C-alpha positions in Angstrom: 2.9 25.0 7.0 4.5 27.0 4.2 0.7 28.5 3.1 0.8 30.1 6.6 4.4 31.2 6.1 5.7 29.2 9.5 8.8 26.9 9.3 8.7 25.6 12.9 6.5 22.7 13.6 6.0 23.8 17.2 5.0 27.5 16.4 2.7 26.3 13.7 1.0 23.9 16.1 0.7 26.4 18.7 -0.2 29.3 16.5 -2.2 27.7 13.7 -3.9 24.4 14.6 -4.3 24.7 18.7 -6.6 27.4 18.3 -8.7 25.6 15.8 -10.3 23.2 17.8 -10.9 25.8 20.6 -12.8 28.1 17.9 -15.0 25.1 17.0 -13.7 24.5 13.6 -12.0 21.3 14.2 -12.4 18.2 16.5 -9.8 15.7 17.6 -10.4 11.9 16.4 -9.2 10.6 19.7 -10.1 13.4 22.1 -9.0 11.1 25.3 -5.4 10.8 24.0 -4.5 14.5 22.8 -0.7 13.3 22.3 -1.4 10.2 20.3 0.7 9.0 17.6 -2.7 8.3 16.1 -4.2 11.6 16.7 -5.8 13.5 13.5 -8.3 16.5 13.3 -11.7 16.6 11.0 -13.8 19.3 10.3 -16.7 19.8 12.8 -20.1 19.5 11.2 -21.5 22.6 12.8 -18.5 24.8 12.5 -18.7 28.4 12.9 -19.4 30.7 10.0 -16.4 32.8 8.9 -16.8 36.5 9.1 -17.8 37.8 5.6 -18.7 34.4 4.4 -22.5 33.9 3.4 -24.8 31.4 5.4 -25.0 28.0 3.8 -27.6 27.4 1.3 -27.4 31.4 0.3 -26.0 31.6 -3.4 -23.8 34.8 -4.0 
């Protein structure tokens, strides 16, 4: 949270973590139970490319 200059856990979740699955960068490990205590996230294998980054396989 400190990396993103956030001190409030709820605000961090709402402004940083929640938009990532919606944008296709992360997926839930337990999608049927989003409030599970075992919930965590993993990077999607087909995540979108960030603006300004080279396509995969391209060496800069």
